[in-house]
C-alpha positions in Angstrom: 25.9 -1.3 5.7 27.3 1.9 6.9 30.6 1.0 6.1 29.7 0.4 2.5 27.6 3.3 2.2 30.5 5.8 3.6 32.8 3.6 1.0 30.7 4.7 -1.7 30.5 8.2 -1.0 34.3 8.5 -1.1 34.0 6.8 -4.1 31.6 9.0 -5.4 33.1 12.3 -4.3 36.5 11.2 -6.0 34.3 11.0 -9.2 33.0 14.7 -8.5 36.2 16.0 -8.1 37.8 14.5 -11.5 34.5 15.6 -13.4 34.7 17.4 -16.2 30.9 18.1 -17.2 28.8 20.2 -15.2 25.8 17.6 -15.9 28.6 14.8 -14.3 29.0 17.0 -11.6 25.5 16.8 -10.8 25.0 13.4 -11.5 27.7 12.8 -8.8 25.9 14.8 -6.7 22.8 13.6 -6.7 24.1 10.2 -5.9 25.9 11.4 -3.1 22.7 12.8 -1.6 21.0 9.8 -2.0 23.8 7.3 -0.4 23.4 10.4 2.5 20.0 9.8 2.6 20.3 5.8 3.0 23.2 6.3 5.8 20.2 8.6 7.7 17.9 5.7 7.6 20.2 3.0 8.3 21.3 5.2 11.0 17.5 6.1 12.1 16.5 2.6 11.8 19.1 1.1 14.2 18.5 3.6 16.4 14.7 3.6 16.4 14.2 6.8 15.6 13.1 8.7 12.4 15.8 10.8 11.4 13.6 12.6 8.4 10.7 13.6 10.7 8.5 12.7 8.5 5.0 11.5 9.0 4.9 7.2 9.3 3.8 6.0 6.5 1.4 2.8 5.9 2.2 -0.5 5.1 2.1 0.5 1.1 4.9 2.6 1.2 3.0 6.1 0.6 1.3 8.9 2.9 -2.4 9.2 2.5 -1.5 12.5 1.3 0.8 11.2 -1.4 -2.1 8.7 -2.7 -4.4 11.5 -2.9 -2.4 13.8 -5.1 -2.0 10.5 -7.0 -5.5 10.0 -7.4 -6.2 13.5 -8.3 -3.8 13.1 -11.2 -5.6 10.0 -12.4 -3.2 7.7 -11.0 -3.9 5.1 -9.2 -1.8 4.1 -5.5 -1.0 0.7 -4.0 -2.4 -2.6 -4.7 -5.9 -1.7 -4.1 -7.9 0.0 -6.6 -9.3 3.1 -5.8 -12.9 3.5 -7.1 -13.3 6.8 -8.4 -15.8 8.8 -6.6 -19.2 9.4 -7.8 -18.9 13.3 -7.7 -15.6 12.3 -10.3 -17.2 10.8 -12.6 -18.4 12.8 -15.8 -21.5 11.7 -17.5 -20.2 10.6 -21.2 -21.7 13.1 -23.6 -21.5 12.5 -27.7 -22.9 14.5 -30.0 -23.7 13.7 -33.8 -21.7 14.4 -36.2 -21.3 15.0 -40.0 -19.7 11.6 -40.6 -21.1 9.7 -37.9 -17.8 8.1 -36.3 -16.2 11.4 -34.8 -16.4 12.9 -31.2 -14.9 9.8 -30.0 -12.9 9.7 -26.6 -9.5 11.3 -27.7 -9.4 15.0 -27.7 -8.2 14.3 -31.6 -11.0 12.6 -32.5 -13.3 15.3 -34.0 
């Protein structure tokens, strides 16, 4: 695995050297960064130490902070569907309108 990643790094380096457009250069640089990250993971898992220095993540693959941030942004994390907290739920307020059908859930329904 390590040799494959190194070979791919060499190819990306060559592609980066011959790239003529700035966005191509950035694309190959990003690919190299990702490959180096994989190489660090592979080396760290082989030696049994954490290379990145991050906290251990739960089995879902996301840290507790990441799940909380995702929940605050309105998303759901992992297989379990986090039930919204009672404080987060807002009561539905509907107002009577002239036409009787406006004031829906969407911002554009007025």
